[in-house]
C-alpha positions as CSV (number, residue, x, y, z in Angstrom):
1,M,-34.2,-41.4,0.7
2,N,-32.0,-44.7,2.1
3,L,-34.2,-47.4,3.2
4,I,-33.3,-49.4,6.1
5,L,-34.3,-53.0,5.7
6,N,-32.4,-55.0,8.5
7,L,-31.3,-54.5,12.0
8,K,-27.6,-54.0,11.4
9,D,-28.4,-50.9,9.2
10,L,-30.9,-49.7,11.7
11,G,-28.2,-49.9,14.5
12,A,-25.6,-48.4,12.3
13,K,-28.1,-45.5,11.2
14,L,-29.0,-44.9,15.4
15,R,-25.3,-45.2,16.0
16,A,-24.4,-42.3,13.4
17,E,-27.3,-40.0,14.6
18,R,-26.3,-40.4,18.1
19,K,-22.7,-39.5,17.5
20,A,-23.7,-36.4,15.4
21,R,-25.8,-35.1,18.3
22,Q,-22.9,-36.0,20.3
23,V,-24.4,-37.9,23.1
24,T,-23.4,-41.3,24.9
25,Q,-25.3,-44.4,24.7
26,A,-25.8,-43.7,28.7
27,W,-27.5,-40.5,27.7
28,V,-29.6,-42.3,25.5
29,A,-30.5,-45.1,28.1
30,A,-31.1,-42.7,30.7
31,R,-34.2,-41.3,28.6
32,V,-35.4,-44.5,27.3
33,G,-35.1,-46.2,31.1
34,C,-33.1,-49.0,30.0
35,R,-29.4,-50.1,30.6
36,R,-26.5,-48.6,28.5
37,Q,-25.6,-52.2,27.0
38,T,-29.2,-52.5,25.6
39,I,-28.4,-49.4,23.6
40,A,-25.2,-50.9,22.6
41,D,-27.1,-54.0,21.6
42,L,-29.6,-52.0,19.6
43,E,-26.7,-50.2,17.6
44,A,-24.9,-53.6,16.9
45,G,-28.2,-54.6,15.0
46,K,-29.5,-57.1,17.9
47,N,-33.1,-57.8,18.8
48,V,-34.6,-55.5,21.5
49,A,-37.8,-54.5,22.7
50,D,-40.0,-52.3,20.5
51,A,-40.3,-49.9,23.4
52,V,-36.4,-49.5,23.7
53,L,-36.1,-48.8,19.5
54,L,-38.8,-46.4,19.7
55,G,-37.6,-44.7,22.7
56,A,-34.2,-44.3,21.2
57,V,-35.3,-43.1,18.1
58,S,-37.5,-40.3,19.8
59,S,-34.6,-39.5,22.4
60,L,-32.5,-38.5,19.2
61,G,-35.1,-36.3,18.0
62,K,-36.3,-38.9,15.2
63,A,-39.1,-41.0,14.2
64,L,-39.7,-44.0,12.1
65,A,-42.0,-44.1,9.0
66,I,-43.3,-47.0,7.1
67,V,-43.0,-46.5,3.6
68,D,-43.5,-48.6,0.4
69,A,-40.0,-50.4,-0.2
70,R,-41.4,-52.3,-3.5
71,V,-39.5,-51.8,-6.4
72,E,-41.9,-50.5,-9.2
73,L,-41.8,-52.6,-12.3
74,D,-40.4,-50.2,-14.7
75,R,-37.2,-49.6,-12.4
76,L,-36.2,-53.0,-12.5
77,G,-34.0,-52.1,-15.6
78,E,-32.2,-49.5,-13.7
79,I,-31.5,-52.0,-10.9
80,F,-30.6,-54.9,-12.9
81,H,-28.7,-52.8,-15.9
82,G,-26.0,-54.6,-17.3
83,E,-26.3,-57.8,-15.4
84,D,-26.7,-61.0,-17.7
């Protein structure tokens, strides 16, 4: 699973999902009830209203999940392997 930890990556993922569904920003905006520019801002990683984010995710048939992103202590070696 690829964790998304910032707005820029979230926007890129939403853009990729939208394009995979072959729908336009205007299509998503119409379902969310906002301007197309707001969806463009979301995809660019800009801060938008929570309701817009959730609406855009939902309109693409997706959902958000809150998961534990902390690294387990025994995995630190894997992450920093070979670094001095």
